[in-house]
Z-matrix of the N, CA and C atoms (Angstrom, degrees):
N
C 1 1.421
C 2 1.525 1 108.25
N 3 1.308 2 115.85 1 131.01
C 4 1.458 3 120.70 2 -177.22
C 5 1.525 4 109.43 3 -92.46
N 6 1.298 5 115.21 4 139.01
C 7 1.456 6 120.99 5 177.81
C 8 1.505 7 108.63 6 -107.64
N 9 1.331 8 117.53 7 144.90
C 10 1.457 9 118.63 8 177.42
C 11 1.527 10 109.79 9 -67.09
N 12 1.271 11 117.96 10 141.89
C 13 1.459 12 122.38 11 -179.65
C 14 1.530 13 111.30 12 -81.45
N 15 1.308 14 115.63 13 146.45
C 16 1.460 15 122.37 14 178.28
C 17 1.511 16 107.96 15 -131.18
N 18 1.301 17 117.54 16 128.76
C 19 1.451 18 121.42 17 176.26
C 20 1.515 19 108.80 18 -98.25
N 21 1.330 20 116.10 19 128.30
C 22 1.467 21 120.16 20 177.72
C 23 1.518 22 108.89 21 -130.32
N 24 1.300 23 115.34 22 153.43
C 25 1.468 24 121.04 23 175.33
C 26 1.520 25 107.72 24 -103.11
N 27 1.329 26 116.06 25 123.85
C 28 1.448 27 122.04 26 -177.12
C 29 1.518 28 108.07 27 -127.17
N 30 1.313 29 115.80 28 146.16
C 31 1.469 30 119.67 29 178.17
C 32 1.523 31 109.73 30 -63.38
N 33 1.321 32 116.14 31 151.86
C 34 1.456 33 122.30 32 -177.03
C 35 1.519 34 111.30 33 -59.46
N 36 1.316 35 117.64 34 -38.30
C 37 1.476 36 121.23 35 180.00
C 38 1.529 37 110.33 36 -60.99
N 39 1.342 38 118.10 37 -41.57
C 40 1.451 39 121.37 38 179.58
C 41 1.524 40 111.07 39 -67.50
N 42 1.310 41 117.58 40 -38.56
C 43 1.465 42 121.70 41 178.18
C 44 1.531 43 109.49 42 -62.20
N 45 1.320 44 116.72 43 -42.99
C 46 1.464 45 121.03 44 178.85
C 47 1.519 46 110.81 45 -62.57
N 48 1.310 47 117.32 46 -46.99
C 49 1.463 48 120.94 47 178.62
C 50 1.515 49 111.28 48 -63.46
N 51 1.334 50 117.01 49 -38.95
C 52 1.466 51 121.41 50 178.85
C 53 1.522 52 110.45 51 -64.54
N 54 1.339 53 117.47 52 -41.86
C 55 1.459 54 121.12 53 177.95
C 56 1.528 55 110.93 54 -62.03
N 57 1.343 56 116.36 55 -44.52
C 58 1.477 57 119.51 56 -179.92
C 59 1.517 58 110.61 57 -62.17
N 60 1.311 59 117.38 58 -43.89
C 61 1.465 60 121.24 59 -179.82
C 62 1.527 61 111.17 60 -64.56
N 63 1.318 62 116.84 61 -42.07
C 64 1.469 63 120.48 62 179.71
C 65 1.511 64 110.78 63 -63.48
N 66 1.313 65 116.66 64 -41.57
C 67 1.474 66 120.31 65 178.50
C 68 1.528 67 110.43 66 -65.75
N 69 1.313 68 116.30 67 -44.37
C 70 1.457 69 120.37 68 -178.76
C 71 1.537 70 111.42 69 -64.43
N 72 1.310 71 118.78 70 -41.46
C 73 1.461 72 122.33 71 -178.34
C 74 1.532 73 112.61 72 -83.67
N 75 1.326 74 117.07 73 -18.05
C 76 1.460 75 120.37 74 -178.27
C 77 1.524 76 113.15 75 75.02
N 78 1.309 77 117.10 76 32.78
C 79 1.462 78 122.27 77 178.20
C 80 1.528 79 108.66 78 -127.79
N 81 1.315 80 116.29 79 173.04
C 82 1.461 81 120.08 80 179.88
C 83 1.524 82 110.54 81 -85.24
N 84 1.315 83 114.20 82 161.18
C 85 1.474 84 119.25 83 176.53
C 86 1.522 85 109.95 84 -62.75
N 87 1.313 86 116.37 85 -37.48
C 88 1.474 87 120.50 86 179.85
C 89 1.525 88 110.87 87 -61.00
N 90 1.328 89 116.53 88 -40.69
C 91 1.468 90 120.04 89 179.89
C 92 1.529 91 110.83 90 -64.20
N 93 1.318 92 117.20 91 -40.82
C 94 1.461 93 120.92 92 178.89
C 95 1.546 94 110.12 93 -64.87
N 96 1.325 95 116.17 94 -46.17
C 97 1.461 96 120.18 95 179.63
C 98 1.532 97 111.52 96 -63.79
N 99 1.335 98 116.94 97 -39.26
C 100 1.454 99 120.10 98 178.86
C 101 1.529 100 111.14 99 -64.65
N 102 1.350 101 116.60 100 -42.18
C 103 1.463 102 120.44 101 178.47
C 104 1.529 103 111.13 102 -65.25
N 105 1.343 104 116.17 103 -40.13
C 106 1.466 105 119.98 104 179.27
C 107 1.517 106 110.47 105 -65.33
N 108 1.338 107 117.54 106 -42.74
C 109 1.465 108 120.46 107 179.21
C 110 1.521 109 111.40 108 -65.88
N 111 1.328 110 116.95 109 -40.21
C 112 1.459 111 120.78 110 178.96
C 113 1.537 112 109.73 111 -61.21
N 114 1.322 113 116.72 112 -46.53
C 115 1.468 114 120.31 113 179.93
C 116 1.520 115 111.07 114 -64.06
N 117 1.328 116 116.53 115 -39.59
C 118 1.462 117 120.37 116 -176.74
C 119 1.533 118 111.95 117 -71.86
N 120 1.343 119 116.31 118 -37.37
C 121 1.460 120 120.01 119 -175.36
C 122 1.529 121 114.10 120 -88.76
N 123 1.330 122 118.54 121 -11.00
C 124 1.455 123 119.80 122 -179.63
C 125 1.528 124 109.43 123 -69.74
N 126 1.341 125 118.46 124 140.70
C 127 1.456 126 121.11 125 -175.78
C 128 1.537 127 113.19 126 -62.29
N 129 1.320 128 117.45 127 -38.47
C 130 1.458 129 119.01 128 -178.01
C 131 1.505 130 113.02 129 -88.54
N 132 1.299 131 117.09 130 -19.88
C 133 1.459 132 120.87 131 -176.78
C 134 1.509 133 111.86 132 -80.16
N 135 1.309 134 115.44 133 -78.09
C 136 1.450 135 119.73 134 -176.45
C 137 1.510 136 110.92 135 63.03
N 138 1.286 137 116.84 136 -179.40
C 139 1.462 138 118.98 137 176.97
C 140 1.520 139 109.56 138 -62.30
N 141 1.318 140 117.80 139 144.63
C 142 1.466 141 120.00 140 -177.67
C 143 1.537 142 112.30 141 -58.65
N 144 1.303 143 116.44 142 -31.43
C 145 1.466 144 117.84 143 -178.70
C 146 1.528 145 111.21 144 -70.19
N 147 1.326 146 119.00 145 -23.73
C 148 1.471 147 121.03 146 178.57
C 149 1.519 148 111.20 147 -64.88
N 150 1.332 149 116.54 148 -43.58
C 151 1.469 150 120.04 149 179.71
C 152 1.525 151 109.95 150 -64.37
N 153 1.323 152 116.57 151 -43.13
C 154 1.469 153 120.28 152 179.36
C 155 1.518 154 110.06 153 -64.77
N 156 1.312 155 117.33 154 -40.17
C 157 1.443 156 120.85 155 178.59
C 158 1.525 157 111.29 156 -65.00
N 159 1.326 158 116.94 157 -40.52
C 160 1.461 159 120.93 158 178.26
C 161 1.520 160 110.85 159 -63.02
N 162 1.342 161 118.09 160 -42.87
C 163 1.466 162 121.05 161 177.93
C 164 1.520 163 110.83 162 -63.87
N 165 1.328 164 115.55 163 -41.29
C 166 1.458 165 120.27 164 -179.85
C 167 1.531 166 110.42 165 -64.63
N 168 1.332 167 116.98 166 -41.98
C 169 1.463 168 120.53 167 178.28
C 170 1.519 169 111.42 168 -64.93
N 171 1.322 170 117.42 169 -38.63
C 172 1.461 171 120.98 170 176.53
C 173 1.528 172 111.02 171 -60.24
N 174 1.335 173 115.51 172 -45.19
C 175 1.458 174 120.36 173 179.74
C 176 1.534 175 110.38 174 -63.60
N 177 1.319 176 116.27 175 -43.17
C 178 1.472 177 119.64 176 177.88
C 179 1.529 178 112.08 177 -63.26
N 180 1.321 179 116.02 178 -37.44
C 181 1.468 180 120.24 179 177.75
C 182 1.521 181 110.58 180 -63.01
N 183 1.320 182 117.05 181 -43.93
C 184 1.474 183 120.24 182 177.34
C 185 1.538 184 111.07 183 -62.85
N 186 1.330 185 116.30 184 -43.33
C 187 1.457 186 119.76 185 179.27
C 188 1.520 187 111.75 186 -62.67
N 189 1.321 188 116.74 187 -42.58
C 190 1.461 189 120.20 188 177.65
C 191 1.522 190 111.35 189 -64.07
N 192 1.315 191 116.78 190 -36.28
C 193 1.473 192 120.16 191 176.43
C 194 1.513 193 111.48 192 -62.22
N 195 1.331 194 116.33 193 -42.60
C 196 1.460 195 120.17 194 177.72
C 197 1.523 196 111.44 195 -65.76
N 198 1.343 197 116.07 196 -40.16
C 199 1.461 198 119.96 197 177.44
C 200 1.523 199 111.04 198 -62.82
N 201 1.319 200 116.00 199 -43.14
C 202 1.461 201 120.56 200 -179.69
C 203 1.531 202 110.30 201 -62.98
N 204 1.330 203 115.74 202 -42.76
C 205 1.462 204 119.98 203 179.25
C 206 1.524 205 110.91 204 -63.29
N 207 1.336 206 116.44 205 -43.20
C 208 1.456 207 120.63 206 178.00
C 209 1.514 208 111.63 207 -63.89
N 210 1.314 209 117.03 208 -41.63
C 211 1.457 210 121.19 209 179.28
C 212 1.532 211 110.74 210 -64.71
N 213 1.320 212 116.72 211 -41.12
C 214 1.466 213 120.41 212 178.11
C 215 1.516 214 109.94 213 -62.15
N 216 1.328 215 116.82 214 -43.96
C 217 1.465 216 120.28 215 179.45
C 218 1.524 217 110.24 216 -63.78
N 219 1.304 218 117.20 217 -40.85
C 220 1.455 219 120.68 218 178.78
C 221 1.518 220 111.59 219 -63.25
N 222 1.314 221 117.20 220 -44.87
C 223 1.454 222 120.98 221 179.44
C 224 1.521 223 110.96 222 -63.99
N 225 1.340 224 117.24 223 -43.49
C 226 1.456 225 120.30 224 178.76
C 227 1.521 226 111.09 225 -63.28
N 228 1.328 227 117.32 226 -42.37
C 229 1.466 228 120.93 227 179.49
C 230 1.516 229 110.58 228 -61.84
N 231 1.322 230 116.51 229 -45.69
C 232 1.462 231 120.49 230 179.28
C 233 1.528 232 110.80 231 -63.93
N 234 1.307 233 116.49 232 -39.77
C 235 1.471 234 120.58 233 179.25
C 236 1.526 235 110.26 234 -62.31
N 237 1.323 236 117.54 235 -46.65
C 238 1.458 237 120.15 236 179.56
C 239 1.523 238 111.05 237 -62.98
N 240 1.343 239 116.65 238 -41.23
C 241 1.472 240 119.83 239 179.96
C 242 1.522 241 110.16 240 -62.47
N 243 1.333 242 117.40 241 -47.87
C 244 1.466 243 120.55 242 -176.92
C 245 1.522 244 109.83 243 -64.25
N 246 1.346 245 117.21 244 -44.02
C 247 1.451 246 120.66 245 178.81
C 248 1.522 247 111.32 246 -60.39
N 249 1.338 248 116.90 247 -44.01
C 250 1.447 249 121.56 248 -179.92
C 251 1.522 250 110.29 249 -67.12
N 252 1.312 251 117.56 250 -41.63
C 253 1.456 252 121.91 251 -179.44
C 254 1.519 253 110.97 252 -64.21
N 255 1.338 254 116.60 253 -46.11
C 256 1.468 255 120.08 254 -178.06
C 257 1.529 256 110.71 255 -68.87
N 258 1.315 257 116.81 256 -32.74
C 259 1.468 258 119.45 257 -179.17
C 260 1.535 259 111.46 258 -73.61
N 261 1.323 260 116.44 259 -30.38
C 262 1.468 261 119.44 260 -174.98
C 263 1.502 262 114.78 261 -103.04
N 264 1.308 263 119.65 262 2.51
C 265 1.459 264 121.78 263 -177.70
C 266 1.530 265 109.88 264 -111.10
N 267 1.319 266 114.97 265 118.48
C 268 1.467 267 119.79 266 178.85
C 269 1.527 268 109.04 267 -85.14
N 270 1.337 269 116.62 268 148.30
C 271 1.467 270 118.34 269 176.83
C 272 1.526 271 110.10 270 -64.75
N 273 1.335 272 116.02 271 146.61
C 274 1.468 273 119.88 272 -178.98
C 275 1.521 274 110.29 273 -91.81
N 276 1.307 275 114.49 274 151.83
C 277 1.468 276 120.37 275 177.75
C 278 1.522 277 109.96 276 -74.78
N 279 1.295 278 115.98 277 158.59
C 280 1.472 279 122.79 278 -175.77
C 281 1.539 280 112.67 279 -53.57
N 282 1.336 281 119.77 280 -47.08
C 283 1.472 282 118.80 281 -177.57
C 284 1.534 283 113.32 282 -66.83
N 285 1.329 284 118.21 283 -21.49
C 286 1.475 285 121.62 284 -175.90
C 287 1.522 286 112.60 285 -100.41
N 288 1.330 287 117.91 286 1.69
C 289 1.465 288 119.31 287 -175.18
C 290 1.530 289 113.39 288 -66.20
N 291 1.311 290 117.79 289 -39.44
C 292 1.471 291 119.90 290 -179.46
C 293 1.538 292 110.59 291 -64.90
N 294 1.325 293 116.43 292 -41.69
C 295 1.468 294 120.32 293 177.21
C 296 1.530 295 110.34 294 -63.63
N 297 1.339 296 116.91 295 -39.04
C 298 1.461 297 121.02 296 179.52
C 299 1.528 298 110.22 297 -66.45
N 300 1.340 299 117.30 298 -39.80
C 301 1.468 300 120.21 299 177.30
C 302 1.529 301 110.87 300 -62.69
N 303 1.323 302 116.35 301 -43.90
C 304 1.470 303 120.25 302 179.64
C 305 1.533 304 110.21 303 -62.83
N 306 1.332 305 116.29 304 -42.01
C 307 1.457 306 118.98 305 177.28
C 308 1.523 307 110.62 306 -64.80
N 309 1.321 308 118.22 307 -38.74
C 310 1.462 309 122.00 308 177.15
C 311 1.515 310 112.14 309 -62.61
N 312 1.355 311 116.54 310 -42.79
C 313 1.477 312 119.60 311 177.48
C 314 1.534 313 110.69 312 -62.78
N 315 1.331 314 116.27 313 -41.28
C 316 1.476 315 119.72 314 179.19
C 317 1.536 316 111.06 315 -64.72
N 318 1.323 317 116.48 316 -41.58
C 319 1.465 318 119.53 317 178.39
C 320 1.525 319 111.42 318 -65.15
N 321 1.358 320 115.71 319 -40.49
C 322 1.447 321 119.33 320 179.20
C 323 1.527 322 110.55 321 -64.83
N 324 1.326 323 117.32 322 -42.15
C 325 1.464 324 121.30 323 177.87
C 326 1.543 325 110.09 324 -60.56
N 327 1.319 326 116.90 325 -43.54
C 328 1.469 327 120.41 326 178.40
C 329 1.522 328 110.60 327 -63.74
N 330 1.346 329 116.46 328 -41.36
C 331 1.462 330 120.94 329 177.50
C 332 1.522 331 110.58 330 -60.19
N 333 1.336 332 117.23 331 -45.22
C 334 1.471 333 121.02 332 -179.10
C 335 1.539 334 110.95 333 -64.52
N 336 1.322 335 117.76 334 -38.10
C 337 1.468 336 120.85 335 176.89
C 338 1.524 337 110.82 336 -63.63
N 339 1.331 338 116.49 337 -44.61
C 340 1.454 339 120.02 338 178.27
C 341 1.534 340 111.86 339 -62.93
N 342 1.338 341 115.74 340 -41.46
C 343 1.458 342 120.15 341 177.14
C 344 1.521 343 111.07 342 -61.97
N 345 1.330 344 116.90 343 -43.34
C 346 1.467 345 120.52 344 179.06
C 347 1.521 346 110.01 345 -61.71
N 348 1.334 347 118.29 346 -43.00
C 349 1.467 348 120.44 347 178.40
C 350 1.518 349 110.87 348 -63.15
N 351 1.301 350 116.08 349 -41.11
C 352 1.463 351 120.93 350 179.59
C 353 1.524 352 111.26 351 -63.69
N 354 1.317 353 116.63 352 -41.76
C 355 1.470 354 120.88 353 179.62
C 356 1.519 355 111.58 354 -70.75
N 357 1.331 356 118.04 355 -35.30
C 358 1.463 357 120.62 356 176.25
C 359 1.519 358 110.41 357 -65.23
N 360 1.307 359 117.10 358 -36.47
C 361 1.450 360 121.90 359 178.03
C 362 1.518 361 111.27 360 -70.97
N 363 1.332 362 115.08 361 -13.69
C 364 1.468 363 123.68 362 -178.50
C 365 1.529 364 110.61 363 63.49
N 366 1.311 365 115.73 364 33.81
C 367 1.465 366 119.62 365 176.42
C 368 1.517 367 109.82 366 -73.06
N 369 1.279 368 115.78 367 144.52
C 370 1.461 369 120.79 368 178.09
C 371 1.522 370 107.34 369 -111.60
N 372 1.309 371 115.12 370 99.43
C 373 1.458 372 121.31 371 -175.79
C 374 1.511 373 111.58 372 -58.33
N 375 1.325 374 116.77 373 -40.97
C 376 1.463 375 120.93 374 -178.57
C 377 1.525 376 109.55 375 -63.20
N 378 1.325 377 117.63 376 -43.84
C 379 1.476 378 120.29 377 178.20
C 380 1.524 379 110.70 378 -62.74
N 381 1.339 380 116.33 379 -39.59
C 382 1.463 381 119.19 380 178.18
C 383 1.521 382 110.53 381 -60.10
N 384 1.330 383 115.96 382 -44.69
C 385 1.466 384 119.11 383 178.78
C 386 1.525 385 111.58 384 -62.52
N 387 1.326 386 116.08 385 -42.94
C 388 1.469 387 119.28 386 -179.88
C 389 1.526 388 109.82 387 -61.86
N 390 1.317 389 117.62 388 -43.40
C 391 1.465 390 120.38 389 -177.43
C 392 1.533 391 111.33 390 -68.17
N 393 1.329 392 116.45 391 -36.92
C 394 1.462 393 118.81 392 -177.87
C 395 1.520 394 112.38 393 -75.60
N 396 1.332 395 117.18 394 -41.18
C 397 1.448 396 119.77 395 -170.59
C 398 1.525 397 113.98 396 -106.94
N 399 1.323 398 119.02 397 -19.50
C 400 1.457 399 121.42 398 -176.50
C 401 1.536 400 108.99 399 -143.58
N 402 1.342 401 118.40 400 79.76
C 403 1.469 402 119.63 401 -179.19
C 404 1.526 403 113.12 402 -56.68
N 405 1.327 404 117.78 403 -31.01
C 406 1.455 405 120.85 404 176.55
C 407 1.523 406 107.57 405 -76.09
N 408 1.341 407 117.04 406 113.41
C 409 1.463 408 121.73 407 -173.07
C 410 1.525 409 113.10 408 -67.16
N 411 1.315 410 118.14 409 -16.03
C 412 1.456 411 120.54 410 -175.60
C 413 1.525 412 113.60 411 -91.28
N 414 1.351 413 117.48 412 -0.21
C 415 1.458 414 116.74 413 -179.88
C 416 1.530 415 110.05 414 -147.90
N 417 1.299 416 114.65 415 152.36
C 418 1.450 417 122.44 416 172.02
C 419 1.520 418 107.10 417 -101.39
N 420 1.327 419 117.55 418 163.92
C 421 1.471 420 118.61 419 177.87
C 422 1.530 421 110.32 420 -59.02
N 423 1.324 422 118.36 421 148.27
C 424 1.462 423 120.37 422 178.15
C 425 1.530 424 110.84 423 -62.71
N 426 1.316 425 116.17 424 161.74
C 427 1.453 426 120.88 425 -176.06
C 428 1.524 427 112.68 426 -60.51
N 429 1.324 428 118.92 427 -33.40
C 430 1.460 429 120.03 428 -177.34
C 431 1.515 430 112.46 429 -64.90
N 432 1.332 431 118.19 430 -19.73
C 433 1.453 432 121.65 431 -179.32
C 434 1.526 433 112.59 432 -93.60
N 435 1.337 434 117.87 433 -0.05
C 436 1.458 435 120.49 434 -174.99
C 437 1.518 436 112.90 435 -58.85
N 438 1.328 437 117.44 436 -43.03
C 439 1.463 438 119.87 437 -176.58
C 440 1.517 439 111.17 438 -65.02
N 441 1.338 440 117.55 439 -39.15
C 442 1.476 441 118.79 440 179.49
C 443 1.530 442 109.79 441 -68.59
N 444 1.335 443 117.36 442 -35.14
C 445 1.456 444 120.04 443 177.61
C 446 1.521 445 109.72 444 -65.83
N 447 1.335 446 116.47 445 -41.61
C 448 1.464 447 120.20 446 -179.47
C 449 1.522 448 109.72 447 -61.36
N 450 1.341 449 118.06 448 -42.99
C 451 1.466 450 120.58 449 179.58
C 452 1.516 451 110.47 450 -66.45
N 453 1.335 452 117.45 451 -40.97
C 454 1.462 453 120.23 452 177.95
C 455 1.513 454 110.29 453 -65.25
N 456 1.320 455 117.00 454 -39.53
C 457 1.461 456 122.75 455 179.53
C 458 1.546 457 109.20 456 -63.45
N 459 1.358 458 116.52 457 -45.08
C 460 1.451 459 120.15 458 178.11
C 461 1.525 460 110.50 459 -59.26
N 462 1.327 461 116.29 460 -42.12
C 463 1.463 462 120.03 461 179.53
C 464 1.504 463 111.73 462 -61.96
N 465 1.330 464 117.61 463 -40.00
C 466 1.472 465 120.45 464 178.92
C 467 1.530 466 110.39 465 -68.29
N 468 1.310 467 117.62 466 -37.70
C 469 1.480 468 120.50 467 178.60
C 470 1.523 469 109.06 468 -66.00
N 471 1.336 470 117.47 469 -42.48
C 472 1.463 471 119.87 470 -178.95
C 473 1.514 472 112.57 471 -65.70
N 474 1.345 473 117.39 472 -27.27
C 475 1.447 474 121.37 473 178.86
C 476 1.528 475 111.64 474 -70.03
N 477 1.327 476 117.07 475 -27.00
C 478 1.481 477 121.14 476 -177.40
C 479 1.462 478 110.45 477 -76.83
């Protein structure tokens, strides 16, 4: 079967590399160019780096999804804590403010020590929550169950 001829201009360096490859493989330059064009023009093939880039982008997309989910959980947890704290904390009177500040500093110091221990242990609080409240990794509890989870979460915190 005869193929139509195509004339192309190629840099001398590419011609030299093409000749070496053809000699090494024992095929013609035309066969190498035809195979390269077939691989490049095929819809599923494309350049080899495209497939690797697509896989890498897919992995990055999944990682960003997990980061976004973790960030959302962190923001919601902080929001619930602040709302609960502000709702349950009465303002202190002027004579007791210094004592309240000292108690706040002590509580913050204790919180930071506990956080440092938790981070040294390399515990993943978000994973713990997922395992306790949502064994199915692909979903969180529906919104209607949030209040019961918050009460259960408070109970677990108070137990510690």
